[in-house]
N, C-alpha and C positions, 0 to 999 in steps of 0.2 A: 504493500500500500504506500503510495507516494507521501501520504501525510503521517506515516508512522514515525515516531520519534527515534526509532532505531531500525535501520534498514539492514536486511540480511539476504545474501544470495550465495549460491555455490556454483562454481564454473571451473571445469578442468582441474578438480582437486583442490581449488582455492575457495575457502569461505571468506567472504567479505562482510565485515560488520562495520556499519557506518553510523556515527552519531548524526542525528538529523533534526536538530533544533537550532537552525542557524540564526533565528531571530533572537535567541538568548545565548549566542556563541556556544551552542551545544552543551550548555550546563546540564548537570545530571540531577534528575528528580527520582522519586521512588519508581515510577513506571520504567524509566530508562535503566536504572540499576538492576531491577529484577529481570527485565527483558535481556539485558546483557549477560546476567548470570545464566539464564536459560539457554541462550544461544551458545555460550561457551560449553555448557554441558552437552548440547547437541553436537558441537564440533568434536568433543571427546568421543562420543558414542558412534558417530557416523563414520564408517570406514571409507566413505567416498572423500571425506575431507582429509587432506594431507598437509595443509598449511593454512594459516589464518592471517588475514589482513584487517587491522583495526585502524580506522581513519574517520574523518569528519566531513560534513557538508558545509560549504560556504567558506568564510574567512577564518574560522577557528577549528582547531582540533577538538578541544574540550576545555571549557573555562572552569571546570570543577563543579562543586556543589551549587545547585540553584538556591540562592539565598532566600528567595520568596517562600520556599518550602519550610524554612526553619525560623522564620520571623513572625509568623502569625500567632494569635493567642493560644491556639491548641497545637502549636508546633512540637514535634518530637525533639528529644534531647539530641544534641549533635553526636554524643558518644553512641547513642542507639543507632543513628544513621550510619556511622562509621562501621559499627559491628555488624549490622544487617545488610548494608548496601555495598560498601567498598571493600571491606576485608574479604568477603567471599569471592569478589571479582579477582582480587590480587591472587588469592590461593588457587582459583580455577585457572588463571593464566599460567602460574608456575607449575601446576600439576598436569596441565594439558600435554599429552604425549605427542604433540605436533608443534612445529615452530610457529610462534606468533610474532608478526611484524607490525610495529606501530608506524604508520605513515602519517607523520605530523604535518598537516597541511596548513597550519596557522598557529595562533597562540595556544599553548598548553599551560594552563595555570592551575595552581593548587592541586587538588586531587586529580585533575586532568593530566597534569605533568607527571604525577607519580604513577598513574595507571600506564602511561606510555613507558616509563622507565622500568616497569615490571615486565615488559615484553622482552622477547629474546633478542630482537634486532630492532633498533629505532633509527629511522631515516626521517629527514625533514626537508621541507621547502627552504630555499635560501632565505626567504622572507619570514620564516616561522620564528617563534621565540618560546622560551620556557621561563616560568615564574613560580617560585615558591611563595605564593601570595598569603600564606596563613598568618604571618606575623602582622600583616597590615590590618587584620581584624581581631587580633589578640588570641589566635588559636595556635595550635602546634601542628607541624606537618604530619599528616596521616597517610593512609593508603600505601603504607610501606615506604614512604619517603625517607624516614630516618634509618631504614635498613638499606635501601638501594643506593641512595645518593652518595653516602660516604664511601661505599664500596666502589663506586664508579669514578668519583673525582677526588677522593681523599677527605679526611676529616676537616682540614682547615677550610677548603673551598666549600664543602657542604655546610659547615657551620656559618660561614659568611653569607652564603646564598639564602639560607633559611632564616637567619636573623634579620638581614636587611630587606629581603624580598626583592632584590635587584633583578631586573630582566636580563636574561641571557640570550643572545642571538644564536641562531642555528650554527653559524660558523664558530662562535665561541664554544658552543656545546660540543662540537666535534673536536676542537683543539684541546679541551680539558678531559676528553674521554667520556663525556656524558652520553653521547649518541654515536652511531656508526658513521654516517656520512650525510651530506646534503645533496640535493638535486636542484637544478634550476627550476624556477616556478613554471617555466614553459614545458619542461619535460618531466616534471615531478610524477604525475600520475602514471605515465608510461614506464618510467624507471622503477617506481615502487612496484608496479604490477609485474614487471620482468623479474624483479628480485624474489617476490613471493612465489611466482610460478617456477622459478629455478629451484627453490626449496621444496615445492610440492612434487617435483620430479626427481628428488633425491631419495636415498634410502631412509624411509620414514622411521623405522625402528632404530636405526643407528643414530639418527638425529635425536630421537626421544631419549636414548640412553645417554647421549652427550649432555642433553639438558638436565637429566636427573643427576649426573655427576657434578655439573656446575651448581646445582641447587644445594649440594652438601659440602662443596669444597672448602668454604670458609669456616665450617664447623669441625673439620677434620685436621689431624696432623698428617704429615707426609706418609707415614706408614699406613695409616687408615685409608688415605686416598688411593695409595697404590693397590691396596687390597680391593677396594671398590672398582678400580680400573680393571683389575684382573677378572673380577666377577662379571662386569658388564662386557668386557671384550669376549668372554666366553659366550654370552648371550648373542652379541652381535655376530660372532663367527658362525652361529647356528641359523642365521636368517637366510632366506632365499636371495635377498638383495646382495648379501656378501658373495654368495656363489656366482651371481650374475656379474658383479663387479670384477671378480678375479677372472672369470671367463672372458669378459669383454676386453680386459687388459691384455690377456694372452693372445686373443684373436685380433688385437689392434682395431677394435671397433668401439663405437659409443655404447655404453650400457643402457639397458632399458629396465629401470627399477619399477617395482610394483608396490613398494611399501610393505612387503611381506618378509 
């Protein structure tokens, strides 16, 4: 439905999830949050989906929480919204056994920025920006921000960005390691689409195992991580895609991966 606040489609192994409230810079309300949770669960369960693209309609990626929802007389507590709306989304992204690409098409602010940073790969328009806007209204960074941002850019930069609420350009975000790369505004959609389709045609189980190892790496010491690598390499070596990759290499041809 064109008027849906969250658009969803599947094509060629790619599930595209698009925030669609451009009139409020794709800010998130209860309807959007619960719909996004449901779509991520669908992506996990649907074998046809081998990669996910999360992006926005219009000039913004996502401006975070819709403040109109939390300022009325009967408004829910902010902590309840975080627990019921945002935290499940972050966990679903990290637990999804398929790569999730955030294609940041404009401003990503507050929870919108941190939902992007929870994804496996983040690309952005050259004109896009990221803002840890929480301090400007007296809140703390949520949606995994205090977890992901220090790991991406270091404690000093993360602290400064969260305390000041300064805007970070897409180019600066690449330079500091916050995101993967930028694309020109003119070619952004085509480049982002090509990236997610490339991932969708790769060995899906191998990518999932890599993601699971990255999820635990900062909590493990070297010996623990080496053991995990051995366990997951055993699993990867039992996949059909591994056999196809080796056969294609020996036969000097392009592999055809099926995600199995």
